[in-house]
C-alpha atoms as a printed R data frame, in Angstrom:
    type eleno elety resid chain resno       x      y       z
1   ATOM     1    CA   MET     A     1 117.295 43.039 106.937
2   ATOM     2    CA   ASN     A     2 116.286 40.931 103.970
3   ATOM     3    CA   LEU     A     3 112.889 42.037 102.835
4   ATOM     4    CA   ARG     A     4 110.461 39.256 102.351
5   ATOM     5    CA   ILE     A     5 107.685 39.810  99.888
6   ATOM     6    CA   GLY     A     6 104.691 37.674  99.200
7   ATOM     7    CA   LEU     A     7 103.589 37.632  95.587
8   ATOM     8    CA   ILE     A     8  99.968 36.836  94.996
9   ATOM     9    CA   ILE     A     9  98.537 36.402  91.431
10  ATOM    10    CA   ALA     A    10  94.889 36.531  90.497
11  ATOM    11    CA   ARG     A    11  94.257 33.134  88.828
12  ATOM    12    CA   SER     A    12  91.291 34.416  86.825
13  ATOM    13    CA   LYS     A    13  93.378 37.131  85.091
14  ATOM    14    CA   LEU     A    14  95.686 36.390  82.109
15  ATOM    15    CA   GLU     A    15  97.125 39.894  82.532
16  ATOM    16    CA   ALA     A    16  98.301 39.090  85.981
17  ATOM    17    CA   PHE     A    17 100.213 36.014  84.782
18  ATOM    18    CA   GLY     A    18 101.609 37.982  81.913
19  ATOM    19    CA   ILE     A    19 103.516 40.183  84.301
20  ATOM    20    CA   ALA     A    20 104.187 37.833  87.160
21  ATOM    21    CA   GLY     A    21 107.385 36.398  85.798
22  ATOM    22    CA   ASP     A    22 108.793 39.937  85.261
23  ATOM    23    CA   VAL     A    23 107.858 41.141  88.799
24  ATOM    24    CA   GLU     A    24 109.505 38.035  90.418
25  ATOM    25    CA   ALA     A    25 112.596 38.504  88.332
26  ATOM    26    CA   PHE     A    26 112.749 42.078  89.312
27  ATOM    27    CA   LEU     A    27 112.476 41.264  92.973
28  ATOM    28    CA   ASN     A    28 114.935 38.579  92.758
29  ATOM    29    CA   THR     A    29 117.513 40.928  91.177
30  ATOM    30    CA   ALA     A    30 116.747 43.434  93.897
31  ATOM    31    CA   GLY     A    31 117.838 40.846  96.459
32  ATOM    32    CA   VAL     A    32 114.411 40.440  97.821
33  ATOM    33    CA   THR     A    33 113.039 37.069  99.057
34  ATOM    34    CA   VAL     A    34 109.965 36.211  97.195
35  ATOM    35    CA   VAL     A    35 107.339 34.170  98.870
36  ATOM    36    CA   SER     A    36 104.619 32.352  97.009
37  ATOM    37    CA   GLU     A    37 101.057 32.040  98.032
38  ATOM    38    CA   THR     A    38 101.408 28.370  98.530
39  ATOM    39    CA   GLU     A    39 104.503 28.881 100.835
40  ATOM    40    CA   MET     A    40 102.473 31.531 102.868
41  ATOM    41    CA   LEU     A    41  99.589 29.144 103.152
42  ATOM    42    CA   ALA     A    42 102.094 26.528 104.515
43  ATOM    43    CA   GLY     A    43 103.210 29.017 107.179
44  ATOM    44    CA   ALA     A    44 105.896 31.149 105.473
45  ATOM    45    CA   SER     A    45 106.052 34.735 106.604
46  ATOM    46    CA   ALA     A    46 106.230 37.888 104.482
47  ATOM    47    CA   ASP     A    47 106.781 41.580 105.393
48  ATOM    48    CA   VAL     A    48 104.635 42.932 102.603
49  ATOM    49    CA   LEU     A    49 102.087 41.353  99.953
50  ATOM    50    CA   ILE     A    50 102.107 42.262  96.457
51  ATOM    51    CA   THR     A    51  98.911 41.479  94.649
52  ATOM    52    CA   LEU     A    52  98.580 41.239  90.918
53  ATOM    53    CA   GLY     A    53  94.888 41.690  90.436
54  ATOM    54    CA   GLY     A    54  92.169 44.080  91.468
55  ATOM    55    CA   ASP     A    55  90.551 45.220  94.702
56  ATOM    56    CA   GLY     A    56  88.652 41.875  95.138
57  ATOM    57    CA   LEU     A    57  92.042 40.071  95.501
58  ATOM    58    CA   ILE     A    58  93.305 42.506  97.970
59  ATOM    59    CA   MET     A    59  90.136 41.852 100.060
60  ATOM    60    CA   ARG     A    60  90.508 38.124  99.895
61  ATOM    61    CA   MET     A    61  94.276 38.379 100.899
62  ATOM    62    CA   ALA     A    62  93.486 40.702 103.815
63  ATOM    63    CA   HIS     A    63  91.111 37.891 105.120
64  ATOM    64    CA   VAL     A    64  93.614 35.080 104.555
65  ATOM    65    CA   PHE     A    65  96.621 36.869 105.767
66  ATOM    66    CA   PRO     A    66  95.393 39.482 108.298
67  ATOM    67    CA   GLY     A    67  97.933 42.005 109.456
68  ATOM    68    CA   VAL     A    68 100.256 41.843 106.555
69  ATOM    69    CA   PRO     A    69 100.593 45.092 104.613
70  ATOM    70    CA   ILE     A    70  99.360 44.936 100.843
71  ATOM    71    CA   LEU     A    71 100.535 46.769  97.783
72  ATOM    72    CA   GLY     A    72  98.129 46.148  94.845
73  ATOM    73    CA   ILE     A    73  99.209 46.359  91.173
74  ATOM    74    CA   ASN     A    74  95.919 46.670  89.325
75  ATOM    75    CA   VAL     A    75  95.188 44.419  86.457
76  ATOM    76    CA   GLY     A    76  91.478 44.762  87.089
77  ATOM    77    CA   LYS     A    77  89.068 47.514  86.084
78  ATOM    78    CA   VAL     A    78  88.612 50.325  88.642
79  ATOM    79    CA   GLY     A    79  91.315 49.018  91.238
80  ATOM    80    CA   PHE     A    80  90.717 51.929  93.813
81  ATOM    81    CA   LEU     A    81  92.666 49.987  96.553
82  ATOM    82    CA   ALA     A    82  95.156 48.573  93.927
83  ATOM    83    CA   ARG     A    83  96.370 52.006  92.984
84  ATOM    84    CA   ILE     A    84  99.543 50.862  90.992
85  ATOM    85    CA   GLU     A    85  98.618 50.566  87.323
86  ATOM    86    CA   ARG     A    86 100.356 47.776  85.501
87  ATOM    87    CA   ASP     A    87 102.509 50.066  83.339
88  ATOM    88    CA   ASP     A    88 103.985 51.729  86.434
89  ATOM    89    CA   TRP     A    89 104.861 48.559  88.526
90  ATOM    90    CA   GLN     A    90 108.667 48.860  88.102
91  ATOM    91    CA   ARG     A    91 108.835 52.301  89.509
92  ATOM    92    CA   ALA     A    92 106.489 51.238  92.423
93  ATOM    93    CA   LEU     A    93 108.593 48.107  93.263
94  ATOM    94    CA   ALA     A    94 111.703 50.182  93.139
95  ATOM    95    CA   GLU     A    95 110.295 52.527  95.718
96  ATOM    96    CA   LEU     A    96 109.073 49.640  97.734
97  ATOM    97    CA   VAL     A    97 112.332 47.816  97.822
98  ATOM    98    CA   ALA     A    98 114.193 51.118  98.688
99  ATOM    99    CA   GLY     A    99 111.891 51.507 101.723
100 ATOM   100    CA   ASN     A   100 110.244 54.712 100.435
101 ATOM   101    CA   TYR     A   101 106.749 53.726 101.622
102 ATOM   102    CA   LYS     A   102 104.251 54.095 104.622
103 ATOM   103    CA   ILE     A   103 101.828 51.664 106.095
104 ATOM   104    CA   GLN     A   104  98.246 53.176 106.068
105 ATOM   105    CA   ASP     A   105  96.029 51.585 108.738
106 ATOM   106    CA   GLY     A   106  92.250 51.308 108.343
107 ATOM   107    CA   SER     A   107  89.599 50.089 110.682
108 ATOM   108    CA   THR     A   108  87.707 46.728 109.921
109 ATOM   109    CA   LEU     A   109  84.392 45.532 111.079
110 ATOM   110    CA   SER     A   110  83.293 42.605 113.134
111 ATOM   111    CA   ALA     A   111  79.859 41.105 112.450
112 ATOM   112    CA   THR     A   112  78.135 38.559 114.753
113 ATOM   113    CA   LEU     A   113  74.736 37.022 113.824
114 ATOM   114    CA   ILE     A   114  72.314 36.523 116.860
115 ATOM   115    CA   ARG     A   115  69.561 34.124 116.245
116 ATOM   116    CA   ASP     A   116  67.078 33.295 118.913
117 ATOM   117    CA   GLY     A   117  69.228 35.004 121.355
118 ATOM   118    CA   VAL     A   118  72.291 32.771 120.554
119 ATOM   119    CA   PRO     A   119  75.219 34.454 119.139
120 ATOM   120    CA   GLY     A   120  77.344 32.857 116.430
121 ATOM   121    CA   ALA     A   121  81.029 33.391 115.846
122 ATOM   122    CA   PRO     A   122  82.119 36.877 114.829
123 ATOM   123    CA   SER     A   123  83.208 37.366 111.221
124 ATOM   124    CA   LEU     A   124  85.633 40.015 109.886
125 ATOM   125    CA   ALA     A   125  84.850 42.561 107.128
126 ATOM   126    CA   ILE     A   126  87.470 44.787 105.510
127 ATOM   127    CA   ASN     A   127  85.009 46.752 103.386
128 ATOM   128    CA   ASP     A   128  81.406 46.455 104.529
129 ATOM   129    CA   VAL     A   129  78.632 44.393 106.317
130 ATOM   130    CA   VAL     A   130  75.598 44.310 104.221
131 ATOM   131    CA   ILE     A   131  72.053 43.097 104.773
132 ATOM   132    CA   ARG     A   132  70.508 42.661 101.134
133 ATOM   133    CA   SER     A   133  67.079 41.647 100.270
134 ATOM   134    CA   ARG     A   134  66.371 39.096  97.624
135 ATOM   135    CA   MET     A   135  63.021 39.469  95.632
136 ATOM   136    CA   GLN     A   136  60.913 41.403  98.229
137 ATOM   137    CA   MET     A   137  61.486 44.528 100.242
138 ATOM   138    CA   VAL     A   138  62.785 44.018 103.777
139 ATOM   139    CA   ASP     A   139  62.421 46.037 106.990
140 ATOM   140    CA   VAL     A   140  65.673 46.665 108.723
141 ATOM   141    CA   GLU     A   141  65.571 48.233 112.275
142 ATOM   142    CA   LEU     A   142  68.636 50.090 113.053
143 ATOM   143    CA   TYR     A   143  70.056 50.662 116.673
144 ATOM   144    CA   ILE     A   144  73.190 52.529 117.522
145 ATOM   145    CA   ASP     A   145  74.487 52.068 120.984
146 ATOM   146    CA   GLN     A   146  71.260 50.317 121.832
147 ATOM   147    CA   GLN     A   147  69.308 53.359 120.912
148 ATOM   148    CA   PHE     A   148  66.602 53.031 118.275
149 ATOM   149    CA   VAL     A   149  67.341 55.030 115.097
150 ATOM   150    CA   ASN     A   150  64.730 54.080 112.474
151 ATOM   151    CA   THR     A   151  63.143 51.228 110.538
152 ATOM   152    CA   TYR     A   152  64.232 51.275 106.883
153 ATOM   153    CA   PRO     A   153  61.962 49.524 104.406
154 ATOM   154    CA   GLY     A   154  63.985 48.811 101.117
155 ATOM   155    CA   ASP     A   155  66.577 46.598  99.731
156 ATOM   156    CA   GLY     A   156  68.763 46.483 102.861
157 ATOM   157    CA   MET     A   157  71.494 48.325 104.712
158 ATOM   158    CA   ILE     A   158  75.157 48.800 104.532
159 ATOM   159    CA   VAL     A   159  77.596 49.429 107.190
160 ATOM   160    CA   ALA     A   160  80.864 50.478 105.552
161 ATOM   161    CA   THR     A   161  84.505 51.253 106.696
162 ATOM   162    CA   PRO     A   162  86.345 54.169 105.128
163 ATOM   163    CA   GLN     A   163  88.115 51.940 102.616
164 ATOM   164    CA   GLY     A   164  84.806 50.321 101.798
165 ATOM   165    CA   SER     A   165  83.066 53.670 101.402
166 ATOM   166    CA   THR     A   166  84.092 53.873  97.748
167 ATOM   167    CA   ALA     A   167  82.461 50.440  96.980
168 ATOM   168    CA   TYR     A   168  78.790 49.537  97.578
169 ATOM   169    CA   CYS     A   169  78.358 52.418  99.986
170 ATOM   170    CA   MET     A   170  79.050 54.927  97.351
171 ATOM   171    CA   ALA     A   171  77.013 53.112  94.697
172 ATOM   172    CA   ALA     A   172  73.951 53.243  97.059
173 ATOM   173    CA   GLY     A   173  74.476 57.031  97.449
174 ATOM   174    CA   GLY     A   174  76.382 56.961 100.611
175 ATOM   175    CA   PRO     A   175  79.371 59.244 101.388
176 ATOM   176    CA   VAL     A   176  83.040 58.720 100.614
177 ATOM   177    CA   LEU     A   177  85.186 58.772 103.676
178 ATOM   178    CA   ASP     A   178  88.790 59.484 103.576
179 ATOM   179    CA   PHE     A   179  91.090 56.687 104.725
180 ATOM   180    CA   GLY     A   180  91.977 58.358 107.965
181 ATOM   181    CA   VAL     A   181  88.323 58.966 109.072
182 ATOM   182    CA   ARG     A   182  87.723 57.278 112.408
183 ATOM   183    CA   GLY     A   183  84.119 56.374 111.701
184 ATOM   184    CA   PHE     A   184  81.831 54.233 109.754
185 ATOM   185    CA   ALA     A   185  78.959 54.965 107.169
186 ATOM   186    CA   VAL     A   186  75.598 53.440 107.645
187 ATOM   187    CA   THR     A   187  73.704 53.573 104.291
188 ATOM   188    CA   PRO     A   188  70.216 52.382 103.399
189 ATOM   189    CA   ILE     A   189  69.835 50.636 100.120
190 ATOM   190    CA   CYS     A   190  67.012 51.897  97.867
191 ATOM   191    CA   ALA     A   191  64.943 52.912 100.909
192 ATOM   192    CA   HIS     A   192  61.189 53.131 100.152
193 ATOM   193    CA   SER     A   193  61.014 56.557 101.640
194 ATOM   194    CA   PRO     A   194  62.082 60.097 100.729
195 ATOM   195    CA   ILE     A   195  64.213 59.893 103.831
196 ATOM   196    CA   ARG     A   196  67.343 58.182 102.916
197 ATOM   197    CA   THR     A   197  70.043 59.970 105.019
198 ATOM   198    CA   THR     A   198  73.239 58.184 105.504
199 ATOM   199    CA   LEU     A   199  74.764 58.300 108.982
200 ATOM   200    CA   VAL     A   200  78.498 58.750 109.599
201 ATOM   201    CA   VAL     A   201  79.075 57.406 113.073
202 ATOM   202    CA   ARG     A   202  82.205 57.329 115.257
203 ATOM   203    CA   GLU     A   203  84.086 54.031 115.037
204 ATOM   204    CA   ASP     A   204  83.656 52.843 118.661
205 ATOM   205    CA   ALA     A   205  79.892 52.671 118.405
206 ATOM   206    CA   LEU     A   206  77.752 49.549 118.483
207 ATOM   207    CA   PHE     A   207  75.519 48.872 115.555
208 ATOM   208    CA   GLU     A   208  72.560 46.363 115.645
209 ATOM   209    CA   LEU     A   209  70.490 45.586 112.640
210 ATOM   210    CA   VAL     A   210  67.329 43.646 113.116
211 ATOM   211    CA   MET     A   211  65.389 41.805 110.443
212 ATOM   212    CA   ALA     A   212  61.767 43.104 111.214
213 ATOM   213    CA   ASN     A   213  59.822 41.125 108.664
214 ATOM   214    CA   ASP     A   214  59.959 37.594 107.162
215 ATOM   215    CA   HIS     A   215  61.164 38.364 103.653
216 ATOM   216    CA   ASP     A   216  64.341 36.569 102.421
217 ATOM   217    CA   ALA     A   217  67.699 38.363 102.760
218 ATOM   218    CA   ASP     A   218  71.319 37.669 102.945
219 ATOM   219    CA   LEU     A   219  74.139 38.721 105.210
220 ATOM   220    CA   ILE     A   220  77.026 39.759 103.046
221 ATOM   221    CA   LEU     A   221  80.585 40.395 104.049
222 ATOM   222    CA   ASP     A   222  82.953 42.120 101.699
223 ATOM   223    CA   GLY     A   223  80.705 41.024  98.751
224 ATOM   224    CA   THR     A   224  80.431 37.354  99.789
225 ATOM   225    CA   PRO     A   225  77.062 36.011 100.941
226 ATOM   226    CA   THR     A   226  77.555 34.274 104.234
227 ATOM   227    CA   THR     A   227  74.112 33.498 105.922
228 ATOM   228    CA   ASP     A   228  70.401 33.359 104.990
229 ATOM   229    CA   LEU     A   229  68.733 35.759 107.345
230 ATOM   230    CA   ARG     A   230  65.250 35.296 109.034
231 ATOM   231    CA   HIS     A   231  62.719 37.342 110.703
232 ATOM   232    CA   GLY     A   232  63.953 38.407 114.135
233 ATOM   233    CA   ASP     A   233  67.701 37.847 113.482
234 ATOM   234    CA   LEU     A   234  70.030 40.453 114.773
235 ATOM   235    CA   VAL     A   235  73.278 41.439 113.190
236 ATOM   236    CA   ARG     A   236  75.698 43.049 115.744
237 ATOM   237    CA   VAL     A   237  78.422 45.182 114.129
238 ATOM   238    CA   ARG     A   238  81.296 46.783 115.840
239 ATOM   239    CA   LYS     A   239  85.014 47.917 115.095
240 ATOM   240    CA   GLY     A   240  87.016 44.794 114.426
241 ATOM   241    CA   ASP     A   241  90.066 43.894 116.747
242 ATOM   242    CA   GLN     A   242  92.559 44.090 113.787
243 ATOM   243    CA   ASN     A   243  93.322 46.718 111.169
244 ATOM   244    CA   PHE     A   244  93.627 46.602 107.402
245 ATOM   245    CA   HIS     A   245  97.068 47.634 106.319
246 ATOM   246    CA   LEU     A   246  97.751 49.215 102.917
247 ATOM   247    CA   VAL     A   247 101.164 50.156 101.487
248 ATOM   248    CA   VAL     A   248 101.324 53.795 100.332
249 ATOM   249    CA   LEU     A   249 104.156 54.938  98.239
250 ATOM   250    CA   GLY     A   250 105.385 58.575  97.782
251 ATOM   251    CA   GLY     A   251 103.080 60.490  95.360
252 ATOM   252    CA   MET     A   252 100.067 58.484  96.050
253 ATOM   253    CA   ASN     A   253  97.103 60.803  96.513
254 ATOM   254    CA   PHE     A   254  93.513 59.738  97.687
255 ATOM   255    CA   TYR     A   255  91.919 62.516  95.868
256 ATOM   256    CA   GLU     A   256  93.821 62.140  92.651
257 ATOM   257    CA   ALA     A   257  92.922 58.417  92.689
258 ATOM   258    CA   PHE     A   258  89.239 59.328  93.321
259 ATOM   259    CA   ARG     A   259  89.212 61.712  90.461
260 ATOM   260    CA   SER     A   260  90.951 59.387  87.963
261 ATOM   261    CA   LYS     A   261  89.435 55.981  89.056
262 ATOM   262    CA   PHE     A   262  85.926 57.210  89.123
263 ATOM   263    CA   ASN     A   263  86.169 59.980  86.387
264 ATOM   264    CA   PHE     A   264  85.125 62.374  89.100
265 ATOM   265    CA   ARG     A   265  85.969 65.562  87.213
266 ATOM   266    CA   ILE     A   266  83.369 68.265  87.348
267 ATOM   267    CA   ARG     A   267  85.254 70.322  84.948
268 ATOM   268    CA   PRO     A   268  87.559 67.918  83.013
269 ATOM   269    CA   ASN     A   269  89.874 70.710  81.616
270 ATOM   270    CA   ALA     A   270  90.180 72.642  84.788
271 ATOM   271    CA   ILE     A   271  93.719 73.551  85.662
272 ATOM   272    CA   PRO     A   272  94.470 74.021  89.352
273 ATOM   273    CA   THR     A   273  95.579 77.542  90.545
274 ATOM   274    CA   ARG     A   274  98.010 75.907  92.870
275 ATOM   275    CA   PRO     A   275  99.863 73.416  90.599
276 ATOM   276    CA   ASP     A   276 102.840 73.222  93.121
277 ATOM   277    CA   LEU     A   277 100.531 71.221  95.487
278 ATOM   278    CA   GLY     A   278  99.640 68.564  92.810
279 ATOM   279    CA   SER     A   279  97.365 68.471  89.762
280 ATOM   280    CA   PRO     A   280  95.127 65.815  88.267
281 ATOM   281    CA   LYS     A   281  96.885 63.185  86.193
282 ATOM   282    CA   ASP     A   282  95.264 61.403  83.379
């Protein structure tokens, strides 16, 4: 079967354009049908997407082309989801073309704003659903499965998927969830309380976040503000109907990526006693 690969280029990154021609030529030589973003927007299909950019581009493409597996070549900064570095793209694409890859499925979130008892249309989030204050502290009431958990005064609240746990969730002091964890992390942002415990909750739970005061806040999905929130607004969050699909090549390692991308090395010069199982790579 002829492999069809969509090639998506970050328009804001000169480095992406710098290697795009070489990537396309490599794929053409390998007998792959390369499909452009314009062609895909017009209805053309692809078996896999290759993105030349960072994690933000992967998020956007997962929204635009839901269900299509994505392999990210990182020309950004951290690039935790875009795990292929630009110097390693030829080896990675050779593996992809040879079929030496797996598809890793991750849960998504569906968020619905309910205002004055009237629900809006649900929206998809790959990484996280966030209530974020503007200038003043907000009170967010949290309910799980229609049971009251607590009222959190502070800068807001994050509900994060496992792939989103290394983003705003981690920055706010929340946990990092391995990609295969079937649960979501609920993390208060700068809670004005010594009690700032993050909750990790099974993925089939129902989360309800209520704006309990009249200070200004935004509803943010995957880093994009979508709605101004008002006093009494309820944001209902549950597992999304579709999954996020990430291409994983042989040799990719979640923990190695975590160590290297975030410089998470407690003892930088430590040598593992079991090198046959893999060791940190600089």
